[in-house]
N, C-alpha and C positions, 0 to 999 in steps of 0.2 A: 847490956845493950843488945838490941836485936834489929835485924833488917829483913825485909821481904825482898826476894829476888824474882822478878818476872823471868820465868825460866822456860826456854824453848827446848832445852836438851842439847843444843848445839855447843860447839867448843867455846864460843864467846861467852855464853851464859854460864857454862861450867867454870871458866876462868874467873869471871866476875864474882861468882859466889866464893871461890877459893881465895881470891885476893882479900875479900872482906873478912872471911873466916880466919885468915892468917893474922888479922889484927885483934883476935880474941872476941869477935862479935858473932853471936848466934845468927844463923841465916836459915830462913824458911823459904824454900822454893815454891813458887806458885805457877801452875800451868793452867791456862784458861782454855777450856775445851769447847770446840764447836764442831760441826760436821765437816769443816774445811781443813782442820789439822787435828790429828788425834794425839793422845798422850803417850803412845808407845815409846817414842824416842826419848821423851822427857823422863819417863819412868826408868828406862834402862840407864840413862846417863846419871840420874840422881842416885840410883842404887849403886852405880859403879864408884861414885865418889862419896858414898855414904851421907848424902844430903837429904834432910827431911823434905818431903814434897807433898803439897796439897793440890789436888785437881779440882777446879771449879768450873762447872758448866755455865757458860754465858751465852748460849745459843740465842735466846729470845732478844736480849739487848743487842747482840751482835747483828742480828738480822735487821733490826730497826736502823742501826747505823749504816748497814750495807746498802740499803735502798737509796740513801742520799748522803754519801759521805761529804762532809764539809770541804775537805781538801782534795776531793777527786780520787781517781783511780790511776793505777799504773797502766801497763800495756793491755792488761785483760780486766779482771774484776777485782783486783787487789787494791784495797783502800789503805795503803800502808801507813800513812801518817795518822789517819783516824783510828786505825786498828791499834797502833802502838799507844796512842793517847788514851783510848778506851781501856786497854789493859792496865796501863799505869794508874788511871783514875780508879779503877776497881781495886787495885792493890792499895792505893791510898785510903780508900774507904774501909779496907780490912785492917789497917794499922792498929786502930784502937782495940778491935776484937782480938788481934793476935799479940797485943802488947809490944808492937814494934815501933821503931823510932824513925825509920826512913826506908826508902825503896831503892833498889839497885836493879840495873839492867845491863845486858851485855852489848849494848849498842856501841859501835865504833864510828867515830867521826870520819865521813868520806867513804865508808865502805859500800854504801848503797846510795846512788845518786839522788833518788827521790826522797827517801825517808830518813837518811842519816847525814844529810848536809847540815851545816851549822844552823841555818834558818829552821829546818825541820825539827831538829833536836830542841830548839827553843820553843817552837810551837807545841811540841809534845809535852814539854814541861809545863807550859802555861795551860793548855787544854786539859791536862790531867788534874790540875788544881794542886799539884805537888810543889811546883816551882823549885825552891832551893832544897827540897827534901828528896829530889830525884838525883841519884848519883850514878854516873857511868864510869866505873873504875878503870876500864881499859883506855879511855881517852881523857881522863879527868884533867890532866895537865895542859890540855889544849882548850879546856873549858873554864868558865868562871868558877871559883871556889863555891861549893855548896854549903848548906848549913852544917851537915856532919863534919865537914872539913874545918869550917870556921869555929865550931864549938869544940873541936879537938876530939870528937867521937872517933874519927879516923885520921890517920896521919897522911897528909897529902903527898909527902915525899915517897910514900910506899905505894902510891897509885901510879898508873902508867900513862904514857903519851903516844899511844898507837894511833895512827892516822892512815887512811887510804884502804885500798882493796886487797893488798897483799896479806896473806895469813902467816908469813914467815915468823914474825915475832910471836904470834899466838902459839904456833907449833913448837917453837923453841921453849917457850914458857911451859907448855904442857909437858914437854920432856923433862924439864927441871922439876916439875911438880909430880912426876911419876904418872901422869895421865897418858896412857898409851892407847886407850880405846875411846874414840869419839866419832860421831857421824860426819859424813861429808857435808859441805855447806849447801849443796844443791838440793832442790826439792823440799817437800814438807807441806807446802801450802797449795791446796787445790785451786785457789783463786788466781794463781799465776799461770795455770795451765789453760791452753787455748780452747780445747774441746770442752772441758768442764765449764769454763767461763761462758762459752757460747750457750750451753744448755741452761746454765743458771740464769743468764740474762733473759733467755726466752721464758723461763719459768716465772721470773719476777715480773715480767711485762704482762703475763697472762693471768696472774693470780694475785689476789689481794692478801690472802693468808697462806703462808707456806709452813708446812710442818717439817720436822727433822726427817721423817720417813720419806717425804717427797725429795728432799735433798740427797738422801742416801741413794735413792733410785737413780739420780743423775750419774752416779759412779758406775752404773751397770749398763751393758748392752748397747744397742743402737737406738737412737731416738728419732721419731718422726712426728712432725706437726701436721696432723691430718686436716684440722680446721682451726679457726682462731682459738677455740676453747676445747679442743680435743687433741690428745697426744697418745702416741703408741711407743712402747718400749719393747724391744726384741732381744731376748737373751742370746748370747753368743756361744755358750757352752753349758755343761750340766751345772757347774757351780753357780753361774749367773741365773740359770733357770730356777734353781732352788731359792736363791736369794730374792728374785723377783716375786715368787709365790709368797714368801714370808712378808714382803713389803706391801703386798696388795691390800687395799682397804675395801670396806663393804660395798662401796659404789663402783669399784673397778670391775671390768670384765677381763677374764683370763681366756686366751685362745690357745688351742693346741691342735695339731693335726691328729686325725684318727688313723691308727695303724701304721703311720710313717714317722720315722724319727725327725724331730724338728725342734724349733725353739718354743719356749714359753713366751707368750706375748701378752703384755698388759695394756689395756685400753682404758683411758680415763678421760672424763669430760662429757661434752654434749654428744648425744647419740641419735642417729637416724638410720634408715635402711641402707643408704648409700655408704655411710661411714662403716657400718658393720660389714658390708661386703668388702670394702677396701681393706679393713683390718684382717679379714679372713684371707684375702689375696696376698697381703704382705706376709702373713704367717706361712702361707703355702710357698711363697717365693723363697723364703729362707729355710725351707725344709729340705729333706733329701729327695723329694719327689721330682720326677722328670718334668721338664718344661711342657706346658700345654696339657699335661695329664689332669683329668678330673679327679679331685680328691675331696674328702670331707674334713671340715674343720669344726671343732667343738668350741662353743663360747659358753663360759660358765660364770655365774654370779650368784652369791648367796644360796647355793645349793640348786639353783635352776640352770638347766642346760638347753642350749639351742644348737642345732646342727646346720651348718651352712655348706653348700656344695659349690666349689669354684674350680676353674681351670688355672693351673699353675702359671703365673706370669713371670716375665723376666725381671730380675731385681732392678735393672736399670730404669724401669718405669717409675720407680719411687725415689730415685736419687735426689730429685729436687725437693722432696719433702723432708729429707734428713736434716736434723739440727746439728 
């Protein structure tokens, strides 16, 4: 007997996998990778409990869902119900390939008001196509018996009845199981963060096709919307400057001050003389140059370079353009 576990690497998913393995069932953890949550935590947690892990990139299908989630979003850009349903659906599609019999998650009834109330858990089971083959071991006794329980693949009495937002029971169980290292519950998904969500919403509104590199760029620097179809990204330190250079695409312009320390600035989108001047001014404003000083800014694309001369403006002039 084998189960697939939709695995975030958090304590709940670790416990869900261990509860099922304790009943003699093989468990393969699945982490679904996108630009919004990476696999570092999942890899570390799976390694800690010696749990086999498969990382599956679902970026393209996830972006399709993210543009118009059927069940809406949370406070920012997080489509929690649609997200969970999508991951469970993909896990269900992988069952035959992995010779698995059912899918397990670490969801806890009532832990999250939007995505883990009873109605939402039912929606996720239905939308995933798994229905009775989706088992939540931590809250199973508060939910209807699933097919694995009905058929005796797992013993219902050995499943749990956790409910609500407290993690006390999970922490006590972790101690009994010898799990001493696990991540805190906060963070992990960039779609719940205000600034990143604002940048992503802007990107999706202005672009029909979004690449993973464009999303990675949202994690860096300061972002300015220069015009409807033109954006500027300003590096904040040497690490970000180097990362921005690596993410630049052939049609992007890279701006840097001549002979004065300052940011790497990436300009993408429609261009004209006024936009080039404004990009050079923003580059100068965030450099170490003195206010009103006349400096040279180099714009580079595909090996071609242009030199622009601008007086250094005050940063406050561009505050309204910041995303």
